[in-house]
VOMI-972599 format. One line per 10 residues: number of its first residue (from 0); for each residue x negated, y negated, z negated of N, C-alpha, C, O, CB. Coordinates in Angstrom, 1 decimal. Atoms other than C-alpha are relative to their C-alpha. Glycine has a CB too. Layout:
N
NUM = X:Y:Z:X:Y:Z:X:Y:Z:X:Y:Z:X:Y:Z; ... .
//
This chain:
173
0 = -0.8:1.1:-1.2:0.0:0.3:0.7:-1.0:-1.6:-0.5:-1.9:-1.6:-1.3:2.3:-0.3:-0.5; 0.7:1.6:0.2:-1.3:-3.8:0.8:0.4:-0.7:-1.2:1.5:-0.8:-1.6:0.4:-1.1:1.1; -0.4:0.7:1.1:-1.6:-5.6:-2.0:-0.8:-1.8:0.2:-0.4:-2.9:-0.2:-0.5:1.1:-1.5; 0.4:1.5:-0.5:-3.8:-8.5:-0.7:0.8:-0.7:0.9:1.6:-0.1:1.6:-1.1:0.0:0.7; 0.0:1.4:-1.0:-3.0:-11.9:1.2:-1.1:-0.5:0.5:-2.2:-0.7:0.1:0.4:-1.2:-0.7; 1.4:-0.2:-0.7:-4.9:-12.6:3.8:0.3:-1.3:0.5:1.3:-1.2:1.2:-0.2:1.3:1.2; -0.4:1.0:-0.2:-4.7:-16.3:4.5:-1.3:-0.8:1.3:-2.4:-1.1:0.9:0.2:-0.5:-1.5; 0.2:0.5:-1.1:-5.9:-17.7:8.3:0.4:-1.4:0.9:1.5:-1.7:1.4:0.3:0.9:0.4; -0.5:0.9:-0.8:-6.1:-20.5:10.0:-1.3:-1.8:0.5:-2.1:-2.4:-0.2:1.7:-0.4:-1.0; 0.5:1.4:-0.4:-7.7:-23.8:11.7:-0.5:-1.3:-1.3:0.2:-1.9:-2.1:1.5:-0.6:0.9 .
10 = 0.6:0.8:1.2:-10.0:-26.0:9.3:1.7:-1.3:-0.1:2.3:-1.9:0.8:-2.1:-0.9:0.6; -1.0:0.9:0.5:-7.4:-28.3:7.8:1.5:0.4:-0.2:2.4:-0.3:-0.6:-0.1:-1.1:0.8; -1.8:-0.9:0.4:-4.2:-25.6:7.6:0.4:0.1:-1.3:1.6:0.3:-1.6:0.2:1.7:0.5; -0.2:0.0:1.2:-4.7:-25.5:3.9:0.3:1.2:-0.3:1.4:1.6:-0.7:0.7:-0.9:-0.4; 0.3:-1.4:0.5:-5.8:-22.2:3.4:-0.2:0.4:-1.2:0.3:1.4:-1.6:-1.0:0.5:0.6; 1.0:-0.1:1.3:-7.7:-22.7:0.1:1.1:-0.6:-1.1:1.2:0.1:-2.1:-1.6:-1.1:0.0; -1.1:0.5:0.4:-4.5:-25.4:-1.0:0.8:1.5:-0.3:0.6:2.4:-1.1:0.6:-1.0:1.2; -1.3:-1.8:0.1:-1.6:-22.3:-0.6:-0.9:0.6:-0.4:-1.6:-0.3:-0.7:0.9:1.0:1.5; 0.8:-0.6:0.9:-4.2:-19.7:-2.2:0.0:-0.3:-0.6:0.8:0.4:-1.4:-0.8:0.1:0.0; 0.2:-0.1:1.4:-4.9:-21.1:-4.9:1.6:-0.2:-0.9:1.8:0.1:-2.1:-1.3:-1.2:-0.3 .
20 = -1.6:0.1:0.8:-0.7:-22.1:-5.5:0.4:1.2:0.0:1.3:1.3:-0.8:1.3:-0.9:0.8; -1.1:-1.4:-0.3:0.2:-17.9:-4.3:-1.0:-0.3:-1.3:-0.6:-0.9:-2.3:0.0:1.6:1.6; 0.1:-0.8:1.7:-2.1:-16.9:-7.3:-0.1:-1.1:-1.3:-0.5:-0.6:-2.3:-1.6:1.0:-0.1; -1.0:-0.1:0.8:-0.8:-19.4:-9.5:1.2:-0.3:-0.4:1.6:-1.1:-1.3:-0.2:-0.1:-0.6; -1.3:-0.3:-0.1:2.5:-18.4:-8.8:0.5:1.6:-0.1:1.6:2.0:-0.1:0.4:-0.6:1.2; 0.4:-1.4:-0.2:1.5:-14.6:-8.8:-0.5:0.9:-1.0:-0.2:0.7:-2.2:-0.8:0.1:1.0; 0.6:-0.6:0.6:-0.5:-12.1:-10.1:-0.9:0.4:0.3:-1.4:1.4:-0.3:0.4:0.5:-0.3; 1.0:-0.1:-0.5:-3.3:-12.4:-7.7:-1.1:-0.7:-0.2:-0.9:-1.9:-0.4:0.2:0.1:0.9; 0.0:1.2:-0.2:-5.9:-13.7:-7.7:-1.2:-0.7:1.1:-2.0:-0.1:1.9:-0.1:-0.5:-1.3; 0.7:1.3:-1.4:-7.7:-16.6:-5.4:-1.4:0.5:0.4:-2.1:0.4:-0.7:-0.3:-1.9:-0.6 .
30 = 1.8:-0.2:-1.0:-11.4:-15.7:-3.4:0.1:-1.0:1.0:1.3:-1.4:1.2:-0.4:1.8:1.1; 0.3:0.8:-1.1:-12.4:-18.2:-0.7:-1.3:1.3:1.0:-2.0:2.1:0.4:-0.9:-1.9:-0.8; 1.1:-0.5:-0.2:-14.8:-16.5:1.7:-0.7:-0.9:0.3:-1.8:-0.4:0.6:0.0:1.0:0.8; 1.2:0.6:-0.1:-16.9:-19.4:2.3:-0.4:-0.4:-1.3:-1.5:-1.0:-1.5:-0.1:-1.1:1.0; 0.5:0.0:1.1:-17.0:-19.5:-1.1:-0.9:1.1:-0.6:-1.4:0.8:-1.7:0.9:-0.1:-0.7; 0.7:-1.4:0.3:-18.9:-16.0:-1.6:-1.1:0.1:1.3:-2.2:0.5:1.2:1.1:1.4:-0.1; 0.6:1.0:-1.1:-20.1:-17.3:1.8:-1.8:-0.5:-0.9:-2.9:0.0:-0.8:1.5:-1.7:0.3; 0.9:1.2:0.9:-22.4:-20.0:-0.7:-0.7:0.7:-0.7:-1.9:0.7:-0.5:0.7:-0.9:-1.0; 0.7:-0.6:0.8:-23.0:-17.8:-3.2:-0.8:1.0:0.7:-2.0:1.0:0.3:0.8:0.5:-1.0; 1.1:-1.7:-0.7:-24.7:-14.6:-1.3:-0.9:-0.8:0.3:-1.9:-0.5:-0.3:0.4:1.2:1.5 .
40 = 0.8:0.8:-0.9:-26.5:-17.6:0.9:-0.6:-1.1:-1.4:-1.1:-2.1:-0.9:1.0:-0.9:1.5; 0.3:1.2:1.1:-27.4:-19.9:-2.4:-0.3:-1.6:0.7:-1.1:-2.6:0.5:-1.5:0.5:-0.9; 0.1:1.6:-1.4:-26.7:-22.9:0.6:1.5:-0.1:-0.4:2.4:0.6:-0.8:-0.4:0.4:2.3; -1.4:0.8:-0.6:-23.9:-25.2:1.2:0.4:0.8:1.4:-0.5:1.6:1.8:-0.4:-2.0:0.3; -0.7:-0.8:-1.4:-21.8:-23.7:4.7:-1.0:-1.1:0.8:-1.8:-0.7:1.7:2.2:-0.2:0.5; 1.0:1.3:-1.0:-23.8:-27.1:6.2:-1.6:0.1:-0.2:-2.5:-0.5:0.4:0.3:-1.8:-0.6; 1.3:0.0:0.0:-27.0:-25.9:5.0:-0.3:1.5:0.6:-1.4:1.8:0.9:-0.7:-0.3:-1.5; 0.4:-1.5:-0.5:-27.2:-22.5:6.1:-0.1:-0.2:1.4:-1.1:0.1:2.1:1.2:1.1:-0.4; 0.3:0.2:-1.8:-25.9:-23.6:9.9:-1.0:-0.8:0.2:-1.8:-0.5:1.1:1.2:-0.8:1.0; 1.4:0.6:-0.7:-28.7:-26.2:9.9:-1.4:0.9:-0.2:-2.4:0.4:0.3:-0.4:-1.7:-0.8 .
50 = 1.4:-0.3:1.2:-31.5:-24.3:8.1:-0.3:2.0:0.9:-1.4:2.6:1.0:1.1:0.1:-2.7; 0.0:-1.6:-0.4:-30.3:-20.1:9.7:1.2:0.3:0.9:1.7:1.4:1.0:0.2:1.1:-1.3; -1.0:-0.1:-0.9:-27.7:-21.0:12.4:1.1:0.5:0.3:1.2:1.7:-0.2:-0.3:0.2:0.6; -1.4:-0.8:0.3:-24.1:-20.0:13.1:-0.4:1.6:0.1:-0.1:2.3:-1.0:1.2:-0.5:1.4; -0.2:-0.8:0.1:-25.1:-16.6:14.4:-0.2:0.4:-1.5:0.7:1.3:-1.6:-0.6:0.4:1.0; 1.0:-0.5:1.0:-26.7:-15.8:11.0:1.1:-0.5:-1.2:1.1:0.1:-2.3:-1.9:-0.9:0.1; -1.2:-0.2:1.1:-23.7:-16.9:8.9:1.2:0.5:0.5:1.9:1.2:-0.2:0.4:-1.3:-0.7; -0.5:-1.3:-0.9:-21.5:-15.4:11.5:0.1:1.6:-0.7:1.0:2.2:-1.2:-1.1:0.1:1.2; 0.2:-1.4:0.6:-22.9:-12.2:10.5:-0.2:0.4:-1.9:-0.3:1.5:-2.4:-1.4:0.5:0.9; 0.4:0.2:1.6:-23.5:-13.1:6.4:1.8:0.3:0.0:2.2:1.1:-0.8:-1.0:-2.0:-0.8 .
60 = -1.4:0.4:0.2:-19.2:-14.0:7.3:0.4:1.5:0.2:1.6:1.4:0.3:0.7:-1.2:1.0; -0.5:-1.3:-0.9:-18.5:-10.1:8.5:-0.5:0.8:-1.4:0.3:1.8:-1.8:-1.1:0.5:2.0; 1.0:-1.2:0.9:-21.0:-8.4:5.5:1.2:-0.6:-1.5:1.4:0.1:-2.5:-2.4:-0.5:-0.2; -1.1:0.2:1.4:-18.0:-10.5:2.9:1.0:-0.1:0.6:1.6:-1.0:0.1:-0.1:-1.1:-0.9; -1.6:-0.5:-0.9:-15.0:-9.7:4.9:-0.1:1.4:-0.4:0.6:1.9:-1.3:0.2:-0.2:2.1; 0.0:-1.5:0.0:-16.1:-6.1:5.0:0.8:-0.1:-1.6:2.0:-0.1:-1.8:-1.8:0.9:0.2; 0.4:0.0:0.9:-16.9:-6.3:1.3:1.6:-1.1:-0.6:2.3:-0.3:0.0:-1.6:-0.4:0.1; -0.6:0.3:0.3:-13.9:-8.4:-0.1:1.3:0.7:0.2:2.2:0.9:-0.6:-0.2:-0.9:0.2; -1.2:-1.0:-0.7:-11.5:-6.2:2.3:0.7:1.0:-0.9:1.9:1.1:-1.0:-0.6:1.0:1.0; 0.0:-0.8:0.8:-12.3:-3.6:0.0:0.9:0.0:-1.5:1.5:1.0:-1.8:-1.1:0.1:-0.1 .
70 = -0.8:1.0:0.9:-10.5:-5.6:-3.2:1.4:0.7:-0.1:1.6:1.5:0.8:0.3:-1.7:0.7; -1.2:0.6:-0.1:-6.8:-5.7:-4.4:0.3:-0.9:-1.1:-0.4:-1.3:-2.1:0.9:0.9:0.1; -0.5:1.2:1.1:-4.4:-8.1:-6.0:-1.0:-1.1:0.5:-1.7:-1.5:-0.4:-0.2:0.4:-1.9; 0.8:1.2:-0.5:-6.3:-10.8:-4.0:0.9:-1.1:1.3:1.3:-0.8:2.4:-1.6:0.8:0.7; 0.2:0.6:-1.8:-5.7:-13.7:-1.7:-0.9:-1.0:0.0:-1.6:-1.7:-0.8:1.5:-0.8:0.8; 1.9:0.5:-0.8:-8.3:-14.8:0.5:0.0:-0.6:0.8:0.3:-0.2:1.9:-0.9:1.0:0.6; 0.1:1.5:-1.3:-8.8:-18.2:2.4:-1.0:0.6:0.4:-1.8:1.3:-0.3:-0.4:-1.8:-0.5; 0.7:-1.0:-0.7:-10.6:-16.8:4.8:-0.7:-1.8:1.1:-0.2:-2.9:1.5:1.4:1.7:0.9; 0.5:2.0:-1.2:-13.1:-19.9:7.1:1.0:0.2:0.9:1.8:1.2:1.2:-2.0:-0.4:1.3; -1.0:-0.1:-2.1:-11.4:-21.3:10.7:-0.4:1.1:0.6:0.3:2.0:1.1:-0.7:-1.4:1.6 .
80 = 0.6:-0.7:-1.6:-14.2:-19.5:12.8:0.1:1.6:-0.9:-1.0:1.7:-1.3:-2.3:-0.6:0.8; 0.1:-0.5:0.8:-13.2:-16.0:10.6:0.4:0.9:1.2:-0.2:2.0:1.5:0.6:-0.4:-1.2; -0.5:-0.4:-0.9:-11.3:-15.3:13.2:-0.7:0.5:2.0:-0.7:1.3:3.0:1.0:-1.1:-0.2; 1.3:-0.2:-2.1:-13.8:-15.4:16.8:0.1:1.4:-0.5:1.0:1.7:0.2:-2.5:-0.9:0.4; 0.5:-1.2:0.1:-14.6:-11.6:15.3:0.8:0.4:-0.3:1.4:0.2:-1.4:-0.8:0.2:-0.5; -1.5:-1.0:0.0:-11.8:-9.2:15.9:-0.2:1.1:-1.5:0.7:1.5:-2.3:0.2:1.2:1.9; -0.4:-0.5:1.2:-13.1:-7.1:13.2:0.0:-0.4:-1.7:0.1:0.3:-2.7:-0.5:0.9:0.2; -0.5:0.3:1.6:-12.7:-9.3:10.1:1.5:-0.4:0.2:2.0:-0.8:-0.8:-1.0:-1.4:-0.8; -1.4:-0.5:0.5:-8.9:-9.1:11.2:-0.4:1.1:-0.3:-0.6:1.2:-1.6:1.3:0.1:0.8; -0.6:-1.5:-0.1:-8.8:-5.3:11.6:-1.2:-0.3:-1.7:-0.7:0.7:-2.4:-0.6:1.5:2.0 .
90 = 0.2:-0.7:1.1:-10.8:-5.3:8.2:0.9:-0.4:-1.0:1.6:0.1:-1.9:-1.2:-0.1:-0.4; -1.4:0.5:1.4:-8.9:-7.8:6.3:1.7:0.6:0.1:2.5:0.5:-0.9:0.3:-2.0:0.3; -1.3:-0.3:0.2:-5.5:-6.2:7.7:0.3:1.4:-0.8:1.5:1.7:-1.2:0.7:0.0:1.3; 0.0:-0.7:0.7:-6.4:-3.2:6.1:1.0:0.5:-1.3:1.9:1.3:-1.4:-0.9:-0.2:-0.1; -0.4:0.0:1.2:-5.5:-3.7:2.7:0.5:-1.5:-0.7:0.4:-1.9:-1.9:-1.1:0.7:-0.5; -0.6:1.0:0.1:-3.9:-7.0:3.4:0.9:-0.4:0.8:1.1:0.4:1.8:-0.6:-0.6:-0.2; -1.1:-0.4:-0.8:-0.8:-8.6:4.8:-1.0:-1.7:0.7:-1.3:-2.7:0.1:2.2:0.2:-0.8; 0.9:1.4:-0.6:-2.7:-11.3:7.2:1.4:-1.1:0.3:2.4:-0.5:0.6:-1.0:0.4:2.0; -0.4:1.3:-0.2:-0.8:-14.9:7.7:-1.4:-0.8:0.4:-2.6:-1.0:0.1:0.8:-0.6:-1.3; 0.7:1.5:-1.1:-1.7:-17.8:10.3:0.8:-1.3:-0.7:2.0:-1.3:-1.0:0.6:0.1:2.3 .
100 = -0.6:1.4:1.0:-1.0:-21.4:8.4:-0.2:-0.7:1.4:-1.4:-0.8:1.8:-1.1:-0.8:-1.8; 0.0:0.5:-1.4:-0.2:-23.1:11.9:0.7:-0.9:0.0:1.9:-0.8:-0.5:0.4:0.8:1.0; -0.2:1.1:0.1:0.1:-26.6:12.4:-0.9:-1.1:1.3:-2.1:-1.2:1.4:-0.4:-0.1:-1.4; 0.1:1.2:-1.0:-0.3:-29.4:15.4:-1.8:-0.2:-0.4:-2.4:-0.3:-1.4:1.3:-1.7:-0.5; 1.5:0.5:0.0:-4.1:-30.1:16.7:0.1:-1.5:-0.8:-0.8:-1.5:-1.6:-0.6:-0.3:1.9; -0.4:0.8:-0.2:-2.8:-33.8:15.9:-0.1:-0.4:-1.8:-0.6:-1.3:-2.6:1.1:0.2:1.1; -0.1:-0.3:1.4:-1.6:-32.5:12.4:-1.1:-0.1:-0.5:-1.6:-1.2:-0.9:0.4:1.2:-0.4; 1.4:-0.6:-0.3:-4.8:-30.7:12.0:-1.3:-1.5:-0.1:-2.3:-1.8:-0.7:0.1:1.0:1.9; 1.2:1.5:-0.1:-6.8:-34.1:12.7:-0.2:-1.0:-0.9:-1.1:-1.7:-1.3:0.4:-1.0:1.1; -0.2:1.4:1.1:-5.2:-36.2:10.3:-0.7:0.7:-1.2:-1.9:0.5:-1.3:1.8:-0.6:-0.5 .
110 = 0.2:-1.0:0.9:-5.8:-34.0:7.6:-1.7:0.2:0.0:-2.4:0.2:-1.0:0.8:1.2:0.4; 1.5:-0.3:0.5:-9.4:-33.1:8.3:-0.7:-1.5:-0.1:-1.7:-1.4:-0.8:-1.0:1.2:1.2; 0.2:1.3:-0.2:-10.2:-37.2:8.8:0.7:-0.5:-1.4:0.7:-1.7:-1.6:0.7:-0.7:1.4; -0.3:0.5:1.3:-8.5:-37.1:4.7:-0.8:0.5:-0.7:-0.9:0.0:-1.8:1.2:0.0:-0.4; 0.2:-0.6:0.4:-10.5:-34.5:4.0:-1.2:-1.1:0.0:-1.3:-1.9:0.8:0.3:1.1:0.3; 0.5:0.1:0.2:-13.7:-35.6:2.5:-1.2:1.3:0.5:-2.3:1.1:1.1:0.4:-0.6:-0.8; 0.9:-1.0:-0.1:-15.3:-32.3:2.7:-0.5:0.5:1.5:0.3:0.8:2.4:0.5:1.1:-0.6; 0.3:-0.2:-0.7:-18.0:-31.7:5.1:0.0:1.0:1.4:-0.1:2.2:1.1:-0.5:-0.1:-0.5; -0.3:-1.9:-1.0:-17.6:-28.9:8.1:-0.4:-0.1:1.2:0.2:-0.8:2.0:1.8:0.8:0.3; 0.8:0.0:-1.0:-20.2:-28.2:10.6:0.4:-0.2:1.4:-0.3:-0.9:2.2:-0.6:1.0:-0.2 .
120 = -0.2:-0.1:-1.5:-18.5:-27.7:13.6:0.9:-0.7:0.3:1.2:-0.9:1.5:0.4:1.1:0.6; -1.7:1.5:-0.7:-15.3:-30.7:13.1:-1.1:-0.9:0.1:-1.1:-1.4:-1.0:1.7:-0.8:-1.6; 0.2:1.1:0.0:-17.6:-33.4:13.9:0.2:-1.6:0.8:0.0:-2.8:0.5:-0.9:0.3:-0.1; -0.7:1.1:-0.8:-16.1:-35.2:16.9:1.7:0.8:0.2:2.2:2.0:0.2:-1.1:-0.4:1.8; -2.1:-0.5:-1.1:-12.1:-35.2:18.3:-0.2:0.8:1.1:0.4:1.9:1.2:1.1:-1.6:1.0; -0.1:-1.3:-1.2:-13.2:-33.5:21.3:-0.6:0.6:-0.3:-0.7:1.4:0.7:-0.3:0.1:1.3; 0.4:-1.7:-0.1:-15.2:-30.7:19.8:1.1:0.5:-1.0:1.3:1.6:-1.1:-1.8:0.6:-0.6; -0.9:-0.4:1.2:-12.8:-30.4:17.2:1.5:0.7:1.0:2.2:1.7:0.6:0.5:-1.7:-1.2; -1.2:0.1:-1.0:-10.0:-30.2:19.8:-0.2:1.8:1.2:0.5:2.7:1.6:-0.3:-2.0:1.1; 0.6:-0.9:-0.9:-12.2:-27.7:21.9:-0.1:1.1:-0.6:-0.1:2.1:0.1:-1.1:-0.3:0.4 .
130 = 0.5:-1.1:0.8:-12.8:-25.4:19.0:1.1:0.5:-0.2:1.1:1.6:0.2:-0.7:-0.2:-1.3; -1.1:0.2:0.2:-9.3:-25.6:18.2:0.6:0.8:1.1:1.2:1.9:0.8:0.3:-1.4:-0.2; -0.8:-0.8:-1.4:-8.1:-24.6:22.1:-0.5:1.2:-0.1:0.2:2.1:0.2:-0.2:-0.6:1.8; 0.7:-1.1:0.3:-10.9:-21.8:21.2:0.8:0.5:-0.6:1.6:1.1:0.1:-1.1:0.0:-0.5; -0.1:-1.0:1.3:-9.7:-20.1:18.3:2.1:0.3:0.1:2.6:1.3:-0.4:-0.7:-1.2:-2.0; -1.4:0.4:-0.1:-5.6:-21.1:19.1:0.9:1.8:0.3:1.6:2.6:-0.2:0.2:-1.3:1.5; -0.4:-2.1:-0.5:-4.8:-17.5:20.8:-0.5:1.3:-1.3:0.2:2.0:-2.1:-1.7:0.7:1.9; 0.3:-1.1:1.2:-6.7:-15.3:18.4:1.2:-0.4:-1.4:2.1:0.3:-1.8:-2.1:-0.2:-0.7; -1.2:-0.5:0.9:-4.7:-16.6:15.7:1.2:0.3:-0.3:1.8:0.6:-1.3:0.2:-0.2:-0.7; -1.3:-0.3:0.2:-1.6:-16.4:17.2:0.2:1.9:0.2:1.2:2.5:0.4:0.9:-1.0:1.1 .
140 = 0.1:-1.3:-0.1:-2.5:-12.8:17.4:0.7:0.7:-1.6:1.2:1.8:-1.5:-1.6:0.2:0.5; -0.3:-0.2:0.8:-1.7:-12.6:13.6:1.8:0.3:0.1:2.5:-0.4:0.6:-0.7:-1.1:-0.7; -1.6:0.4:0.0:2.0:-11.6:13.2:0.6:-0.7:-0.9:1.6:-1.1:-0.4:0.8:1.0:-0.1; -0.2:0.9:0.7:2.7:-13.7:10.2:0.3:-1.6:-0.1:0.1:-2.3:-1.1:-0.7:0.2:-0.5; 0.1:1.4:0.0:3.3:-17.1:11.1:0.8:-0.6:-0.5:2.0:-0.2:-0.3:-0.1:-0.6:1.1; -0.3:0.7:0.4:3.7:-19.8:8.9:-0.1:-1.5:0.4:-1.2:-2.0:0.0:-0.2:0.5:-0.8; 0.1:1.6:-0.8:4.5:-23.6:10.8:-0.3:-1.1:-1.3:0.6:-1.7:-1.8:1.7:-0.5:0.9; 0.1:0.9:1.2:3.1:-25.7:7.9:0.1:-1.3:0.1:-0.4:-1.8:-0.9:-1.1:0.1:-0.6; 0.7:1.6:-0.4:3.1:-29.5:9.4:1.2:-0.7:-0.9:0.8:-1.5:-1.7:0.0:-0.6:1.9; -1.0:0.3:0.6:6.6:-30.3:8.1:0.3:0.4:-1.4:1.4:0.2:-1.9:0.7:0.3:0.7 .
150 = -0.4:-0.8:1.0:6.1:-28.4:4.8:-1.0:-0.5:-1.4:-2.1:-0.8:-1.1:-0.1:1.6:0.4; 1.5:-0.4:1.2:4.0:-28.7:1.2:-0.4:0.6:-0.3:0.4:1.5:-0.5:-0.3:-0.1:-0.9; 0.1:-0.7:0.6:2.0:-27.0:-0.2:0.9:0.9:-0.7:1.0:2.0:0.0:-0.5:-0.4:-0.4; -1.0:-0.3:1.1:4.3:-25.7:-2.6:0.7:0.6:0.3:1.0:1.5:-0.5:0.5:-0.7:-0.7; -0.4:-0.3:-0.7:6.6:-24.9:0.3:-0.6:1.5:0.3:-0.2:2.7:0.0:0.0:-1.0:0.6; 0.7:-1.2:-0.6:4.3:-22.9:2.1:-0.4:1.2:-0.6:-0.4:2.4:-0.3:-1.1:-0.3:0.4; 0.7:-1.5:1.1:3.0:-21.1:-0.7:0.6:1.4:0.1:0.2:2.5:0.4:0.2:-0.4:-1.8; -0.8:-1.0:-0.4:6.4:-19.9:-1.0:0.4:0.7:0.8:0.6:1.9:0.5:0.5:0.0:-0.2; -0.4:-0.8:-1.5:7.5:-18.9:2.4:-0.8:1.3:-0.3:-0.2:2.2:-0.8:-0.5:-0.9:1.6; 1.3:-0.4:0.1:4.1:-17.0:2.4:-0.2:1.3:-1.0:-0.7:2.4:-0.9:-0.8:-1.3:-0.6 .
160 = -0.2:-1.5:1.5:4.8:-14.9:-0.9:0.8:0.4:-0.2:0.7:1.5:-0.7:0.0:-0.1:-1.4; -1.2:-0.2:-0.4:8.2:-14.8:-0.3:0.0:1.3:1.2:0.9:2.1:1.1:0.6:-1.4:0.4; -0.1:-0.6:-1.4:7.6:-12.7:3.0:-0.9:0.5:-0.4:-1.1:1.0:0.7:0.1:-0.5:1.3; 0.7:-0.6:0.7:4.7:-11.2:0.9:1.0:1.7:-0.3:1.0:2.8:0.1:-0.4:-1.1:-1.3; -0.5:-1.2:0.3:7.0:-9.2:-1.0:0.7:0.0:0.4:0.6:1.2:0.2:0.3:0.3:-0.7; -1.0:-0.7:-1.4:9.7:-8.7:1.5:-0.4:0.7:0.6:0.4:1.5:1.0:0.4:-0.6:1.0; 0.5:-0.7:-0.8:7.3:-7.0:3.4:-0.3:0.7:-0.8:0.4:1.7:-0.6:-0.8:-0.3:0.8; 0.0:-0.6:0.8:6.2:-5.4:0.9:1.0:1.3:-0.6:0.9:2.6:-0.5:-0.3:-0.9:-0.5; -1.1:-0.8:0.2:9.3:-4.2:-0.4:0.8:0.9:1.0:1.2:1.9:0.4:0.7:-0.8:-0.5; -0.2:0.1:-1.1:10.7:-3.5:3.0:-1.0:1.2:0.9:-0.5:2.0:1.7:-0.3:-1.4:0.3 .
170 = 0.9:-0.4:-1.0:8.2:-1.9:4.6:-1.4:1.2:-0.4:-2.1:2.0:0.3:-0.6:-1.5:0.4; 0.8:-1.0:0.7:5.9:-0.3:1.6:-1.0:-0.1:0.6:-1.7:0.8:0.7:0.4:1.3:-0.2; 1.4:0.2:-0.1:3.1:-2.2:2.9:-1.1:-0.6:-1.4:-2.3:-0.7:-1.2:0.1:-1.0:1.2 .
//
């Protein structure tokens, strides 16, 4: 039976905020793949990208995803690019119900600009739009899509958690 929730989406989608909120209203523990990568590498994400490059970061990301996917009773917030390697979605889907937190590019761009968090792959609007377009079809393969654009973190969290409980009850996932 699947006991985890995994959250996917582009940068600014609210994966961390929603994940923390779900953990606060459930018995699940919250984890972020990017935080686990930073702990493993003892560097910030920006430092990992600048010192070792994106390929190294993605290799560590696969290791972290494989390790975390073995655990139970978690809400897992993934990094925005985790979807680029199909093995990550496969690994996480074994023991979790995946959700895609979806919003338009314009809504995400507005959120990204409000956030002081440094994102190594989101430097310009044009570059970020290219990345969004590249990943969009990959995200859309996730069966559970939650439209987040006009919803609060609380509303998105409740939708995800309710759907998770419904799927567990109906399908025994």
